[in-house]
C-alpha positions as CSV (number, residue, x, y, z in Angstrom):
1,M,23.5,20.6,-0.4
2,S,20.2,18.9,0.4
3,P,20.5,15.2,1.3
4,F,17.1,14.5,-0.2
5,P,16.2,13.5,-3.8
6,K,15.1,16.2,-6.2
7,F,11.6,15.0,-7.3
8,H,10.3,15.7,-10.7
9,T,6.8,17.2,-10.7
10,T,6.7,19.4,-13.8
11,E,3.8,18.9,-16.2
12,Y,4.3,19.2,-20.0
13,N,1.0,20.3,-21.4
14,T,1.8,21.5,-24.9
15,P,3.4,19.9,-27.9
16,E,6.2,22.4,-27.7
17,E,6.9,21.6,-24.0
18,R,6.9,17.9,-24.6
19,L,9.2,18.2,-27.6
20,A,11.7,20.4,-25.7
21,V,11.9,17.9,-22.8
22,S,12.3,15.0,-25.1
23,L,15.5,16.6,-26.5
24,R,17.2,16.7,-23.1
25,D,20.1,14.5,-22.2
26,K,19.1,10.8,-21.9
27,R,20.5,10.6,-18.4
28,E,18.5,13.6,-17.2
29,R,15.3,12.0,-18.7
30,Q,16.0,8.7,-16.9
31,V,16.3,10.5,-13.6
32,M,13.1,12.5,-14.3
33,I,11.2,9.2,-14.7
34,R,12.8,7.6,-11.8
35,D,12.1,10.5,-9.4
36,L,8.7,11.4,-10.9
37,L,6.2,12.4,-8.3
38,V,2.4,13.0,-8.7
39,P,0.6,14.8,-5.8
40,Y,-2.5,12.7,-6.2
41,P,-5.3,13.2,-3.6
42,Q,-4.2,10.5,-1.1
43,F,-0.6,11.6,-1.4
44,Q,-1.6,15.2,-0.7
45,R,-3.9,14.3,2.2
46,V,-1.3,12.2,4.0
47,K,1.4,14.7,3.3
48,D,-0.7,17.5,4.8
49,H,-1.2,15.3,7.9
50,V,2.6,14.9,8.2
51,A,3.1,18.6,7.8
52,K,0.7,19.3,10.6
53,F,2.3,16.7,12.8
54,H,5.6,18.6,12.2
55,L,4.2,22.1,12.4
56,P,0.7,22.0,13.9
57,V,0.1,25.8,13.7
58,A,1.0,27.9,10.7
59,G,3.6,30.5,11.9
60,G,3.9,28.7,15.3
61,T,6.4,26.3,16.8
62,H,7.0,22.7,15.9
63,G,5.5,19.7,17.6
64,I,7.5,18.1,20.4
65,G,7.5,14.8,22.3
66,W,5.0,12.9,20.2
67,I,5.4,9.6,18.3
68,G,3.3,9.2,15.3
69,G,3.1,6.9,12.2
70,V,2.5,6.7,8.5
71,I,1.2,3.2,8.0
72,G,0.5,1.1,4.9
73,S,1.4,-2.0,3.0
74,S,4.7,-2.3,1.0
75,R,4.9,-0.1,-2.1
76,T,2.0,2.2,-1.4
77,G,4.1,5.4,-1.7
78,K,4.7,6.0,2.0
79,S,8.4,6.9,1.5
80,F,7.8,9.4,-1.3
81,I,5.2,11.1,0.8
82,V,7.5,11.7,3.8
83,L,10.5,12.4,1.6
84,S,8.5,15.0,-0.2
85,H,7.9,16.7,3.1
86,A,11.6,16.4,4.0
87,V,12.6,18.0,0.6
88,E,10.6,21.1,1.6
89,N,12.5,21.4,4.9
90,P,16.2,21.1,3.9
91,P,19.2,21.8,6.2
92,I,19.7,25.5,7.0
93,Q,23.2,26.9,7.2
94,T,23.9,29.0,10.3
95,E,27.0,30.6,11.7
96,F,27.6,27.4,13.8
97,G,27.0,24.8,11.0
98,F,23.7,23.4,9.9
99,D,20.3,23.1,11.5
100,H,18.3,20.1,10.3
101,P,14.6,20.7,10.6
102,V,13.8,17.2,9.2
103,V,16.0,14.2,9.5
104,Y,15.1,11.1,7.5
105,L,16.5,7.7,8.4
106,E,15.9,4.4,6.7
107,A,16.0,1.5,9.2
108,R,17.7,-1.7,7.9
109,A,17.6,-5.3,9.1
110,E,21.4,-5.5,9.5
111,W,21.6,-2.6,12.0
112,D,23.4,-3.5,15.2
113,A,22.3,-2.1,18.6
114,S,24.3,1.1,18.2
115,E,23.5,1.9,14.5
116,F,20.4,3.9,15.2
117,G,22.4,6.4,17.2
118,R,25.2,6.4,14.6
119,Q,22.7,7.2,11.9
120,I,21.5,10.3,13.8
121,F,25.0,11.6,13.9
122,G,25.6,10.8,10.2
123,K,22.4,12.4,9.0
124,T,23.2,15.6,11.0
125,G,26.6,15.9,9.4
126,T,29.2,14.5,11.8
127,P,30.8,11.1,12.5
128,A,29.6,9.2,15.5
129,P,32.0,8.8,18.4
130,R,33.1,5.3,19.6
131,M,31.5,4.6,22.9
132,S,29.0,2.3,24.7
133,I,25.5,2.1,23.3
134,A,23.9,3.9,26.2
135,A,26.4,6.8,26.0
136,L,26.1,7.0,22.2
137,N,22.3,7.1,22.4
138,T,22.5,9.9,25.0
139,L,24.8,11.9,22.8
140,A,22.6,11.2,19.8
141,T,19.7,12.8,21.6
142,E,21.9,15.8,22.4
143,R,22.9,16.0,18.8
144,V,19.2,16.2,17.8
145,K,18.8,19.1,20.2
146,Q,22.1,20.8,19.0
147,T,21.1,20.7,15.3
148,N,17.5,21.9,16.0
149,V,15.9,18.8,14.6
150,Q,12.1,19.3,14.6
151,L,10.9,16.1,13.0
152,L,12.8,12.7,13.0
153,I,11.4,10.4,10.3
154,I,12.3,6.7,10.6
155,D,11.3,4.7,7.4
156,D,10.9,1.0,7.3
157,A,10.3,1.3,11.1
158,Q,8.9,-2.3,11.3
159,V,12.6,-3.4,11.3
160,L,13.1,-1.8,14.7
161,F,10.2,-3.9,16.2
162,E,10.8,-7.1,14.3
163,T,14.3,-7.6,15.8
164,S,14.7,-9.0,19.4
165,G,16.8,-8.9,22.5
166,R,19.5,-6.3,23.0
167,R,19.0,-4.6,19.6
168,Q,15.3,-4.0,20.1
169,T,15.8,-2.8,23.6
170,A,18.4,-0.2,22.3
171,F,16.1,0.9,19.4
172,I,13.0,1.3,21.5
173,S,14.9,3.0,24.4
174,L,16.3,5.6,22.0
175,I,12.9,6.4,20.5
176,K,11.4,6.8,24.0
177,H,14.3,8.9,25.2
178,L,14.1,11.2,22.1
179,A,10.4,11.7,22.8
180,D,11.0,12.3,26.5
181,Q,13.4,15.2,25.7
182,R,10.6,17.1,24.1
183,T,12.7,18.7,21.4
184,C,11.1,17.1,18.3
185,N,8.4,14.7,17.1
186,I,9.2,11.2,15.8
187,L,7.4,9.7,12.8
188,L,7.5,5.9,12.3
189,V,6.9,5.0,8.7
190,G,6.2,1.4,7.9
191,K,3.9,-1.6,7.5
192,H,0.9,-2.4,9.6
193,S,3.1,-4.4,12.0
194,V,4.4,-1.0,13.3
195,E,0.9,0.0,14.5
196,T,0.4,-3.4,16.1
197,A,3.8,-3.2,17.9
198,V,3.2,0.3,19.2
199,E,-0.2,-0.5,20.5
200,G,1.4,-3.2,22.6
201,M,4.0,-0.8,24.0
202,P,2.4,1.7,26.4
203,D,5.7,3.6,26.8
204,I,5.6,4.4,23.1
205,L,1.8,4.6,22.6
206,N,1.4,7.1,25.4
207,R,3.8,9.6,23.8
208,G,1.0,11.5,22.0
209,G,-1.3,8.5,21.5
210,F,0.3,7.5,18.3
211,P,-1.5,9.6,15.7
212,R,-1.4,7.5,12.5
213,F,-1.9,8.4,8.9
214,R,-2.8,5.5,6.7
215,V,-1.8,5.0,3.1
216,R,-3.5,2.3,1.1
217,D,-3.5,0.8,-2.4
218,F,-6.1,1.6,-4.9
219,D,-9.0,-0.9,-4.7
220,R,-9.4,-2.3,-8.2
221,H,-12.9,-3.5,-7.4
222,T,-14.3,-0.1,-6.5
223,P,-15.4,2.3,-9.2
224,N,-14.3,5.4,-7.4
225,D,-10.8,4.0,-6.8
226,R,-10.6,2.9,-10.4
227,G,-11.3,6.4,-11.4
228,R,-8.7,7.8,-9.0
229,F,-6.2,5.3,-10.4
230,R,-6.9,6.4,-13.9
231,F,-6.4,10.0,-12.8
232,F,-3.0,9.0,-11.3
233,L,-1.9,7.4,-14.6
234,I,-3.0,10.5,-16.6
235,E,-1.0,12.7,-14.3
236,V,2.1,10.5,-14.6
237,D,1.8,10.7,-18.4
238,K,1.8,14.5,-18.3
239,R,5.2,14.5,-16.5
240,L,7.0,11.9,-18.7
241,P,9.8,13.4,-20.8
242,F,8.6,12.3,-24.2
243,A,7.6,14.2,-27.4
244,E,4.1,12.7,-27.3
245,L,1.7,11.5,-24.6
246,S,1.8,7.7,-23.9
247,N,-1.9,7.5,-23.2
248,L,-1.4,5.7,-20.0
249,G,-4.9,6.5,-18.9
250,R,-6.6,4.6,-21.7
251,K,-9.2,2.1,-20.6
252,E,-7.2,-1.0,-21.7
253,Y,-4.1,0.2,-19.9
254,V,-6.0,0.9,-16.7
255,E,-7.3,-2.7,-16.6
256,D,-3.8,-4.2,-17.2
257,F,-2.1,-1.9,-14.7
258,L,-4.7,-2.8,-12.1
259,N,-4.3,-6.5,-12.8
260,V,-0.6,-6.6,-12.6
261,S,-0.1,-4.1,-9.7
262,E,-3.2,-4.9,-7.6
263,G,-3.5,-1.1,-7.1
264,S,0.0,-0.6,-5.8
265,I,1.6,2.8,-6.8
266,G,5.1,1.4,-6.3
267,K,4.5,-1.6,-8.6
268,V,3.0,0.6,-11.3
269,M,5.9,3.0,-11.2
270,N,8.4,0.0,-11.5
271,I,6.7,-0.9,-14.8
272,I,6.6,2.7,-16.1
273,I,10.2,3.4,-15.2
274,S,11.3,0.2,-16.9
275,A,9.2,0.9,-20.0
276,G,10.3,4.5,-20.1
277,N,13.9,3.5,-20.1
278,M,13.2,1.2,-23.1
279,A,11.5,4.0,-25.0
280,I,14.4,6.4,-24.3
281,D,17.0,3.8,-25.3
282,E,15.1,3.2,-28.6
283,G,14.6,6.9,-29.3
284,R,10.8,6.6,-29.3
285,R,8.5,9.5,-29.0
286,S,6.4,7.8,-26.2
287,I,6.0,4.6,-24.3
288,S,4.3,1.9,-26.3
289,A,2.2,-1.1,-25.3
290,Q,5.1,-3.2,-26.3
291,H,7.4,-1.5,-23.8
292,L,4.8,-1.9,-21.1
293,R,4.3,-5.6,-21.9
294,K,8.0,-6.3,-21.9
295,A,8.4,-4.4,-18.6
296,T,5.6,-6.3,-17.0
297,E,6.3,-9.8,-18.3
298,I,9.6,-10.0,-16.5
299,R,7.9,-9.1,-13.3
300,L,5.0,-11.6,-13.4
301,M,4.8,-14.2,-10.6
302,K,5.7,-17.8,-11.3
303,G,2.7,-19.7,-12.8
304,V,0.9,-16.6,-14.0
305,N,-0.2,-17.1,-17.6
306,Y,-1.9,-13.7,-18.1
307,V,-0.3,-11.6,-20.9
308,P,-0.6,-7.9,-20.1
309,F,-0.9,-5.1,-22.6
310,A,-1.4,-7.7,-25.4
311,G,-3.1,-6.9,-28.7
312,L,-2.7,-3.1,-28.3
313,D,0.3,-2.4,-30.5
314,G,-2.0,-1.6,-33.5
315,K,-3.9,0.9,-31.4
316,E,-0.9,3.2,-30.4
């Protein structure tokens, strides 16, 4: 069984297809909205870079010994990009167990100095032994080799660099040791502080020069980006499990989505998921302006008087 989410990417382009999907179980439809994925141009571009970082030559061998990055602000869609690549490279059963072409870890602030190594054991299907940090990290590196890991993805990697003392020493030492074994590439996914930290650490930077792939929000002040943002909303709409289109790409919606999200894919999807749940719960044929307004109002920052998606109910 794959440890990765099953993303929903199917479009519904005819009234018959939309009606059929609207009749599915409510729980299934909720999951479809929650895990909805649109391969919009930036997504596809960065995903292609990640794929080449993993497998630089079609039909050739995987990359080894390099440390790279996917860099961007919070909620720009970085995690979905790398997880989408991981989904396409699930564990492979062999006569000895499972090979793990791609391993995905999500770093957390509460990790102690040995948790990074324990996570590698857990994600490759076996409990971590109890031993010293140095010994555990050595065995974790061997575990990567034994299970034929080709690409190790560490999400929220800024956590590893924002800590200090013994924990940071253990984290950075393990990253460097993994690269030095030349069995896989390591991809650090996180905020801009990851790039800044790596540039100040020659031992990490010099393992491949830190090829980095940037993910950014849509710029609401740029006409081209506004057009790309509208395209994204239209593509989301095609994948929603409702009997009718919700017209998310209409001009008034685009303005409000840009105002409340500042061009962040993650913030937009938070609103659409919440509004979609309301529409499913009420048995509606699509998401309405009222659903979008309710989903947005509870997320507005303190002191904001702007009323999003107002005055549109009569135009549904």
